N, C-alpha and C positions, 0 to 999 in steps of 0.2 A: 541580446544578440542571438541569432539562429545557431542551433547546435550543428556540429559537423555531420556531414552525410553518413560517414562511416559509423558514427555513434547511433544515429537514428536507425540505420539499417540493422545494427547489431541488436538493439532492444526489440525490434519487431521481427527478428528472425524466427521462422516457424519452429526451428529446432530448439530455441531457447539457450540459456546458459552461456552466452557469449560475453558477458560483462562481469568483471569483479570491481567492486567499489571499496576504496580505502578512505575512511573518514577520520578527520581530526577535530580538535576542540572547536573550530569555527562552526561546525555543524550543530553544536549544542548551545550556541549563543543565541540562535533565533528563537523567538517566543513560540510556544510557552515553555520550552526547555529553559531558556534564559539563564544559562550559566556564564560565569565570568570568563574572559579570555585568560589564557595561561599567564601572561605577563602580570596582570592585576592580581591574580591568585598567588603568584610567586611573591610579589611584593608584600601582600597582606600576611602570608605565612611567615615570611622572613622577619617582618616587624614583630610578630608575636613570639617567634623563637628568640629574638634578641631581648624583648621585654620580659620574657619568662626566664631568661638566664640560661637557656639551652645553648645558645651561641654566645661566645664572649666577644667576638668581633664580626664585622660584616663579612659575608661570603664574597668571593670575587665578582659574582654577577647575580645580584638579588632579583633581577628580572627573569632569570632563567630557572625554572623549577628543578631541572636536573642539577644545576650548580648548587642550589640550596640543599638538595638531597645529598649531594656529595659532601658538603660541609657538615651536615648533621651526622652522616654516617661516620665521617672521620673523627668526630668528637665523641659519639656515643656508641658506635659499633652497630647501630640499628637505624631504620627509617621511621620507627614508631612515633617518635616525637613530631616529625613532620606530618605523617599521615593523620595523626589525631587532631591536628590543627587545620586540616582541610575540611570543607563543608560536606561531611559524610552524609548527613541526612538529605541534603540537596542532591548529591550524586545518586543516592539510593532511590529517592522518590522522583527523580527527574521525569517530567511529562514529555512525551514525544511531540515534536513539532510536525508539521505536515510533510516535511522532507523525510523524516524517519518513517512516518506512516506509509508514504508512497514507496519508500525503499522496502518496507515489509510486504506491501502489495506486489511489488516487482519480484521479490523473492518467492512469494506464494505462487505467482504466475510462472516462475522459473525463468524469467527473462534475465534476472541477475542470479549468478550461481553462488556468490559469496559477498557479504559485506564484512570487511575486516576493519575493526575500529581500534584506534590508538587511544581512545578515551577510557576513563574509569567509571563514568556515569552509566546508568542503566536505561537511558531513554530508548535505546534501540530494543532492548529486551522488552520494555513495556509496550512498544509498538507492535510486537509480534502478535500477542493475543487480541489487541484492539483491531488489528487488520485481519483477524481470523486465519493467520498464517501458521496453523498448528503443525504443519509438516516441515517447518524450518528448525534445524538444530542450532542450539546456542552453545558455543564452545568457549569456556571461560579459562581454560588452562590445560596443561599436559594431562591432567586427570580425566579430561573429557574427550581426548583424542579418539577413543573408540566410538564416540557418538557422531563423528563426521558423516554427513549424508549428502544427498544430491544438492541441497541448498543449505547454507550455513551462515550464521553470524559468529565471528571469531573475535574475541577480546585478546588481541595480540599482546598487550601489556598487562593483562589481568583486569579485574574490575573492582569496584568498591567493596565487594564481599570477600575478596581475598585477604589473607593475612598481611599485615603491614609490610613485612620484609619481602613479600612475594611481588609487590607492585614493581613494575619495571620503570624506575625513575632515574637510576644512576647509570652512568656510562658503563661501569663494570658489570652491572646486571644485564645490560643489553648485550655486551660481549658474550656473557655466559649463555644467554638465550640463543644466540646465533652461531656459536662455535660448534657446529655439528649437532645443535640441540633442537628444542621444540620449535623455536621461531623459524629456523631454516626448513624443518620438516613441513610446517604449516604452509609456508610460502611456496614450497615446491608442490604441495598438494592442491592448493586452491588457485594458484596463479597460472593455470594452464589455459584460461580463456583468452580469446583473441584480443579483447579490449580491457584495459585497466584504467579506472578513473580515480584520481586522487582529489578529494573534495574537502574544503574547509580546514586546511592544515593549520591556518592561523599563525600565531606568534612563533618566531624562530627560536625554538627550544633545542638545545644541543642534542639531547637524546632522540628527539623526534626527527631532526634533520638526518642524523645518523641512521635512524630506523628506515626512513623512506628511501635513503640512498641504498641501503641493503636490499629493500624490497625491489627497487628499480633494477638492481644488479641481478636479481633472481628471475626477472621476466624472460620469457623465451626469446631466443635470438632471431627466430624466424618471423619477421615482419610483425612484431607486436605493435598495437596502437596504444599509446599512452596519452591521457589527457589530464589536465589539471583544472579544477574548478575553484575559483576564489573570487570574491568581489573586488579586491584591490588590483592595482596595476601589476603586470608580470614583472616589470623591472624592480619593483619593491619587494618581491617574494624570494626569500632565501631558498625556499623549497624548489622553485623553478630551476635554479642552478643544480641542485642536488638531483633533480629528476631529468635534467637535460631537456627541458621543455622548450619547444620552438613556438613562435608566435601563433601559428595555425593550430597548435595543440593546447593553447591556453584559452579557457572559456571564462570570461569575466562576468560571472553571475553569482548571486547568493545561493546557498544550499537549497532552500525551499523552491526558489524560482527555477533552478536547474532541474530539480526532480519533477516539478510540475510539467516543464517542457518535455522532459524525457518520457515520462509516463503517458503524456497525452498522445505521443506517437503510437504507443501500444494500444491505447484506447481507440484510436482511429482504426487500427487494424482489426480490432474486435468488432467495431461497428460495420466495417466493410463485410465481415463474415455474416453479420445479421442481414445486411442488404442482399448479399448474394443468395443466402438461404431463402429469403422472402421471394426473390425472383424465381427461384426453382419451384417453390410452393405454388406461386401464381400460375406458372406454366403447367405444372402437374395437375392442378385442379381445374384448369381451363377457365379461371375467373376472368371477369372483364379487367381491363387495364387498371391496375392500382399500384401505387408506388409508395415505398417507405423511405425513399432517399432523404427527404426533409426530416422525417422523424429520426433517422439514424444520425443525421448531423446534429440534431438537438440533444439526442441521448449522449453523443460523444462529448458534449460540453459538460456533462456530469463528471468527467475525468475518470481516472482509473479506479479511485476509491468509490465514487458514486456508482460506476458500472458494477463493481463487485457487490455493492449493497443491493442494487436493482436486481441482479441475477439471483442473489440469495432470497430476496423477498418474493420474486415472481416464481421461483421454483419451490418455495416454501421450505427452504433449507434452514437448519438450525444455526449455521455459522453466521457471524455478522457480515462477512464478505464471502463470495464464492468465485474462485478463479474460472476463467474462460475454458480452460482445458477440462473442467469437470462437468461441462454441459455440452449439449448439442446445440449449435447455432439455430437450428430450426425451431427449438422450443421457444426461444425469445422472438424469432422472426414471425411465428404464427400469431403471437400476442400483439406484435407491432402491426400486423395486418388488421387485427381487430380494431386497434386504435385508429388506424387510417380509415376504416369503414365508418366509424363513428364521427370522426372529424369531417369527412366528406358529406355525410348525411345531414349533419346538424350545422354545417358551416361554422365549426368551432375549432379551437386549438387546444391540444392536450398539454398539460403541465405535469411533469413527472415528480412524484414524491419518492423519497428514498425509503419510505415505510411500506412500499408495495402498492400504493394507490396512484391513480391518475385522475386529475381534475380536468374537466372540460369547460373552457371559457369561451364566451363570445363578448368581444369588447372588454368591459370591466366586470361582466357578470359571470359568476360561477354557476354553470348549469346544473352540474351534479358531479359526483366522484364515484369511481368504481375501484374494486380490487382486481388486480391481474394475477392469474395463477396458472401454472402449467402442471399437468399431471405427469409430465416427462414420458408419456407414452405407456406408462405402466399402471397408474392409479385409476381405479374405477370412480364413477361419479360420486357415490356416497362417501368413499374414502377421501376423495379430494375435498369434498365439502367439510368433512371433519378436520382435515389438515388446515383448511382456510380458517376455520373458527379457532383452531389452536393458535394460529398466528395473529389473531385479532389484537393481541397486546401491542402490536406494532403500529396500529392505526386508530386505537380507541380514543386517542386524544383529539381526533378531528371532530369539528363541529360545523355542520352535522356529519355524523359518521356515514361512510358508504353503506348502501343497502343492497348493492348488487356486485357480483363478481363476473368478469368475463374470463372464460377459461379455454384452454386448448390442451391437446395431448392427452385426452381422456380415453381410456380403454373401454370399449363396449358401449359408449354413448349414454344418453340419459335413461335412467330406469323408468319402467312403467309405474305410474302412481294412480291412485283413485281420481275420478273426475273432479272431486271437490278440491283436489290439490293440483289443479291443471297448470298450464304454462304461464310464463311471465306475461304473455300476451292477454291473458284472461283478466278483464277489468274488474270482475267481481271478486277476484282473490289476488291481491297484490302482495300478500305476506310471504308466500313460500311456493317453491316448486318441488320440495322434497319433504316427505313426512317427518315431523318432529323437528323442523328447522325454520321456525317463524322469523319473519322480518328480514330475511336475507335470501336473495335470489341468485341463482347461477344461470348463465346463458353462455353457450359456446360460440367461438368465432365462426364456426361453420353455420350455426343457426342465424347469427347476425347477417351473414352473407346471403343465405338462402331465403330468409324472411326479414327484409329490411324494416318492416313495421315494428319488430322487436326493439330496434334502436330507440324509437320514440318513447317506448315504455320505460326506458331507463330514466327518463325525465320525471316519471310519476312518483 
């Protein structure tokens, strides 16, 4: 189903930070995170507690983990016996699914200001470094409050690394958290964004229903937009009642599919920026009519994660992903113009690799591949060549490997070299254009435009 217009507008807002996402156990059920739903987990733990003699009788509701926690605490004065029977290793080593990775990318782009999780697993924490979102703070409890920053992941109920009795599993523990305490402070601190999305809330667990009801009550009274995302029917969701969700605010999608649609809207905005920057460059340079519109549409299909990888590789950045706000759109636009020149001259089509390479194909034939690299307007030619070679690890698996790089944004232009090391156009020397750099050639986008014959030499 299509996402509401207000939500799409919020994620693409140039100021960013207009969305808070609250996630539940349903988000951790999708592969490869693949954790059990709360109901099945509660039943399994309850059976083991009974078989191990911790509980003498069944608790009132063995399908509700908070009910099981209340029973164990009443019997032993601690939650430890319950927590130790949970799949601790699975929680601690949980792999992030694409929904979590996209959430990390949106946090890195500052399109989302906070992801507040009601889960105990660390899938979201693991997504942060994989997405290169090193600027995002991870808040695991009251002791981390001083680490709150512009973008945050908040474990509202603690996580698997907390002491067993610190996990917010029982109703009494939730009351303590919210009665003028940390939970209320965090909610007031991070829920100031105009849009709040509750996703993957999953099974109706007493403590979770109470928690989302409290979060809902903390939302600003001035026209807040609240949406719920879950794959089931709204009528069957106990959380919809707690959140006072109307039909038009209920998005019947799975977690990963929702995040793919949401992030694609931002990816589209990024590609529009590349297109507009390319049009400005074409006008400023007085080049003949050339368009990157189709290229931008194809790049957009890489999605937000793919775009982040492409930006990182094309700018020779160390991070696995690079947010749009850390580049100038013109850096990427100039390289796209180079690709458009090659496509037109050779009647070919470019296929983008997330390793920083581009393959040019005609029908089913691969003509050649190149590396794309921007000097960001500050690197000189020799320094840029060194940086390209340093990044060779990203594409050395290709067979055959690329032998040429198309570059832009180089300060000072090509250095003067001896005649024996002449240009890429010299048929007698196809190995190098820079002293000490055999078997790898660099050519600038400007050179490809001014001397189209150079394009044919990329085939050699």
